[in-house]
N, C-alpha and C positions, 0 to 999 in steps of 0.2 A: 786513420788515427787509431781506430779500435784494434786493427791488426798489429800496429806498432806497440800498443799497450800490452796486448797479449804476448807478443814476442819478447818484450822486456821482462814480463812476469816469468815466462818460461826460462829465459836466460838467467834471471836471478835465482830461480828454483834450482836450475842445473848447477850453478856455482855453489849454492848452499849444500846440495847433495854431495858434490865432489869434495867439498871442504868439510864434510860432516858438520854442517852448520847446526848449532844447538841452542843458541840464545840462553845459555846458562849464565847465572849471575856471577860477577867477578868483583874484585876490588884491587886497587893499586897498592902494592906493597913496596917498601924501600929497603933493599939489602943493607944500606948503610945505617938504617935505623929500624932494625928488625922488630916485628910484632911477636910478643911472647904470649904463648897460650899454655894454660895449665890443664893437666889431665889427672883425674883421680880414678884409681882402679882398685881391684881387690886381689890382684895376682900376688902370689908369694912363692918363695923357693925358686925352682928352675923356671917357672912361668914368669915370675917377676924379672929374673935375669934376662930371659929372652926378650921380654917387652922392652926393658931398658936398653938392651943392645940395639934394638931396632930404632928406638927413639934417638939414640946417639948417632946411628947411621943416617937417619933422616936429617938431623941437625947439621951433619957434616957434608951432606950432599944437596938434595933438593931444597931443604930448609935454608941452607946458606945461600944458595943461588937466588931464592925468591925473597928472602928476608923474613924467615919464620923460625922462632926458637920454641921448642916444646919442652916443658918441664913436667915430668911425671912423678907421681908419688902414690904408693900403696897406702890405703886407709885401713888395712887389716883384712878382716873377712867381709863377706857380703853384707851381713847385718851391720857391721861397723861402718861400712861405706854408706849404706842406706841412711843410717842415723846421722852421719856427718853431713850428708847432702841435705837432708831435711832441716837440720839445725841451721845450716848456712842459708837455705832458702827462706827460713823464718826469721833470720837475723838475730838469732839467740846470742846472748852475751857470751863472749869467749869463742864463738864459732868463727871459722875462717870465711873468707869471701867465697861466693859461689864460683866453682871452677868453670873454665871454658868448656871442658868436656868431662863427663863422668860416665862410668860404666853403670848400667842399670837394667833390671828386668822391667817388664812392661808396667807392672803395677806401680813401681816407684816412679817411673817416667810419667805415668798418668797423673800421679799425685803432684809432681813438680809442674807438669803442664797446666794443671788447674790453677796454679798460682801465677800463670802467665809468664813463665821464665824459660820455656823451651823454644828453640828456634826451629823453623820449618826448613828442612834441607832440600826439599824438592826443587827450588829454583837453581840450585847449584849443580844439578845433575841432568845430563841429557838422557833421553830415552835409551840411546845406544849404551851409555855408561851403565845405567841400571840393569839393562838386559844381561850384563856380564855376571850378575849375582844370582844365586839361587832364589827363585821367585818367592818362596814361602818366608825366606829370611827378610826380604824387603817388606813383604806384606805385614809381618809382625810389627813393624814400626809405623804402620798406618792405622792409628786407633782413633783418629778424630773425625772420621766420616766426611772429610773434606779433601781427601787425596793428599794431605800433607804427609811429610815423612819426618817423624819425631824421634825414631830410634834407628841408628845405622849399625848394621852387623859388621863386626871385625873378626870374630871367632865364635864358633858354635860347638855344641856337643850333643850327643844323644846318649842313650843307655845301651850298655853291652853286658854280656854274661861272661864272668871270669871264674875260672876254676883252678884249684890246686891240683894240677895234673898228677903230681907224685902220689898223693894220697888217693886220688880217684883211681889210679891204675891198680893200687893194692885192692881196693874194693871191687873193681871190675874184674880183675883176674880171679878173685875168690868167688864171685857170685854170677859172673856173666852179664853184669849190667851193661846196657848199651848207651853210649853217649848221645845217640840220636834221639833217645827218649826225652832229652833235655830241651828239645826244640819247642815243647809246649809247656804251659804252666801246669796243666794236669799231670804231665809226665814228670815234671820237677817234684810235685807233691808225692807221686807214687814212688819215685826214686828215693826221695828223702825218707820215706817210711822204711824202705828196704835197707837204706844205709843205717838208720837208727837200730833196726833189728840186728843187722850184721855186727855193728860195733857193740851192741848190748851182749851179743853172744861171745864176745872176746874175753869177757870177765865172768867170774862166778856170781857177782852181785846182779840182782834183778833190776830192770828199769833204769840202767845207767848208760843207755845208748847215747850217741852223740848227734847233734844237729847237723844237717847237711847243707842248709841253704839260709841265706838272709838277703835283705835288700835295703838299699838306701832309698830315700825319697818316696815315702808312702803315698804322697799326693800324686806322684806320677803313676803309681800302680792303679789308683782309683781312676784318674782321668784318662790314661791311655788304655787301661784294661776295659773301661766302660766304652770307650770309642771303638775298640776292637769288637765289642759285643753289640755295637749299633746305637749307643747312647752317648749324647754329649751332655755331661753333667752341668757345665757352665757354658751358656751361650748368650748372645746379645740379640735383642729384637728392638728395633727403633732406638738403638743406643742404650737400652736398659737391660740389665742382667736377667737371665731366665735360668731357673734351677730345674734340673730333671734328675732327681735322685731315685731312679727307677728301682723298685724293691727287688724285683727278680734278678736284675743285673747285679745289684749290690750283694745279694745273697750268694751269687757265684763268686764274687770277689772275696767275700767272707769265707766261703768254703775252701778257697785255694790259698788263703793266708792264715786266717785266725785259727782254723781247726788244726792244720799242721803245726802251728806255733804252740798251741796249748798242749799238744801231744809231745812236744820236744823235737819235732822233725825240722823245724825252722828255729832260728834264734837271732838275737841281737844283744850284744853285751857292751861293746865299746862305742865310741862316738860314731865311727864309721865301720862298715862291714870289713874293710881291709884290715882294721885292727883285729877283728875276730878271726880272720884268716891267719894272722900272725900268731895268735894265741892257740890256734888249733880248735877253736870252738865251732867253726864251720869250715867247709872246704869249697864253697861256691857262693857267689852272690851276683846280683844285678846292681850296677851302679853307673855313674856318669863316666863316659869315655874320657872326659877331661881330668878325672881323678884317678883313672886306672893306673897311672904311673906310680901310684903309691902302693900298688900290690907288692907285698913283702917278698923277699928272696928266701926267707927261712921261716920255720915255725919254731916258736920258743914256748915251751910248756911250763907249768907251774914249778916243776922241780928244776927248772933252768936247763933242761936238756934242749938241744936245738938240732935241727936238721934242715938241709937245703930243700927247696921245692921249686918246681917249674910251673909256669903259668900257661894256660891256654885261654884263648878269647874267642867268643862266638857272638852272633847276634842274640839279643835278649829274647827269651822264650815268650810266646804269645798264646792266647787262648785258642784251643783247638777249634778249627772251623771259623774263626773270627776273621775280620777284615785286617789287612796288613797295615797297621799304624805303628809308628814309633814316635817317641817324644822328641820335640825340637826344643833345645834349651841352650843356655849360655847367654849372659848379658850382652846387650849391644851398647853402643856409645851414644849418649845424648849430648847435643851441643846447646849451650845456654845462650840466651839473647845477649848480645853485646854489640860493639861497633861492627860496621861492615867488614873492616879489616880483620877483626878477630874471628868472626864467624867464617869468613872466606878462608883464613889461615887454618882454622880448625878442620874445615872440609878438605883442604888440600892435604893435610896430614892423614886424614882417614882414607882418602883415595890412594895415597902412596902406601899406606900400611896394608891395604887390601889388594894391591896389585899382586898378581899370581905368585911371583917369585918371593916377595917379602912375606906374603900370607902363608906360603908353604914352609918357609923358614920358621915362622912362629909356630905353625902347627906341629912340625916334627920335633920341636924343642919343648913343647908344652903339652901335647896330647889333644889340643883342640882341633876342630875341623876347619879347613879353609872355607871361605864363604862364597867364592866365585865358582862358576861352573867348571872352568878349566882347572881350578885347584882341586876339585873333587874327582879328577881323573887319576886313578891309581897309577897309571903308567907315567903320568907327568910328575908324580911324587918321587919317583926313583927310590922307592923305599929301601931297597937293598943297599943303596949307596949312601944314604943320609941317616943321621941320628942313630940311636942305639936300637937293638933288635926289639926290645920290649915296646918302645914307643911306636916303632914301625908296625908291629902286629896290632896294637891298639887302634892306631889311626886307620889301618886297612880294614879292620872289622867295622869300625864306625862308618867308613865310607860305603862299605857294602850295605849297611843298614840304611843309609840315606838313599842309595840307589834302588833298594828292593822294597822300600816302604813309602807310604805317604806320611810326611812329617806333620806333627800336630802340636800346637800349643794353644792355651786358652787366650782369648782376647782380654785386654785390660778392662777392669770395671772397678767402681768404688767398692771398697772393702774386699777386693780380690785377694790381697795378701792374707787377710784374716780367714777368708773362706778356704784357701789352700791350707792354712795352718790347721783347721779343723780336720781336713782330710789327712793331713800329715800325722796328727797325733791321736785322733779319737780311737782308731782301731789298734794302732801299735801300742799305745799306753794300756789299753784294756787287755790286749794279748799278753803283754809283759806281766801285768798284775795277776791275771788269771793263771798264767803258767806257774807263778810262785805258789799259788794255792794248790795246783795240781801236784807240784813237787812235795808240798807239805802232806798232801793226802797219800802220796806214794811212801813217804817215810813212816806213815802210820800203818803201813802194811796193805794198803789197797792195791788192787791190780790197776794197770793203766786204764782199762775200760771203765772201771768203777770211778777212778779219780777224775776222768774227763766227762762223765756222763751228763752232768748238769750243764756243762759248758757247750755241749753239742746240741742242746735242745733248741727248738724253734722259739721258745719263750725267751731264751737268752739273746738270740739274734734280734727278735722283735723289740726287746727292751733297748738294746744298743741302737738299732736302726731308728726308732722313733725319737730318741734323744738327739741323735746326730742330725736327723732331718729337721728337727725343731731349731737347733742351733744354726743350721745353714739358712733356713727360711727367715729367721730373724735378721741375719746379715743381708739377705737379698732384698728385703723390703725397702 
């Protein structure tokens, strides 16, 4: 009898293995009475068109066969989407009903989950299915310490370095500047000084050199820069946030952004640094790979003269001698609690959207990164045959970044969005304000050295550091 039982167990196990038995949760759908699911996102322009095209393709194929209809709508920008989701979750007057799926970063997903509205997707995926995705993308969605999956990745991005190659070549041919120096943040700062001096020398006026570099997302500069230097600014211990605003590390971040900024070597004028490329205020920047498609095709100056420019894309510069970390960003999709049919239908759509073929189509049309391991194989992308050249170059550089670095993003915690906002604005706002004072000093006839002397002092750094540390500590309590 015991041998027969063992034989039966082995036979059942063999059948399960051969059939890829998974015990994933399902629901019965009716193609004659389809289940409608709503999706809120923040895609606009070409990204929205690409997303909508794939939604339509799903509705006409697998959705039609299974009985699923997807209705997608853009809520504007990320902040608009976040606000609309929170209003819906709180049942505010005039708010729409909570959608079945919404795009969200971890902090927003965390806030909605605390209201008890987020579905756990783990039961709907086999281990084999999840193994198809890049591990760090899946782990980002596991923030509840119970192995649940609350955010599902459909498209990701990282940061890359973009440069106006046309104007760089003019500078490099005149000075012998080496593009390889831009591999490090220290090299960017040194090159920016040389570029300022060179452009200053082109006119008879003193101290009218141009800025070389800018960056979007200052919070990423802090978080990833610190990680490269061996420090995790925000971490979790026993589910509670821990702050490590190491003064020595932060001073290095200060020296490689604030100091070049107040001297005029770095700058930020428009809403995004791609705007500053277009106006000729800078010729290089670090920004999201998903936004790189907005890199302009020409420079338009104040006197309305314009000239075409070429773009080159590289991995984002890192601290010299630091560990190889790059930012992992891009909102995932959160499924809200609803009927079994609606949650199952939502997951079926997400699985379909992230199969390699569909995910690559979205990637090459939008500039986002595929989320599967197969999708991040550059040979599989057939970059030379698909999409336009600019998007292909962007996606290729982003994939190189994923392959060459450890991707990192902070875990969700209460007040996490506000903590990131402090990092986003505290240093950049101060740098902008102090640069205006420096410019006023220069107009009074001061030399650049005289104009910036008080801003380079340790007292100035210590004052800013202590204020910022205090703000962060209050949020983390």
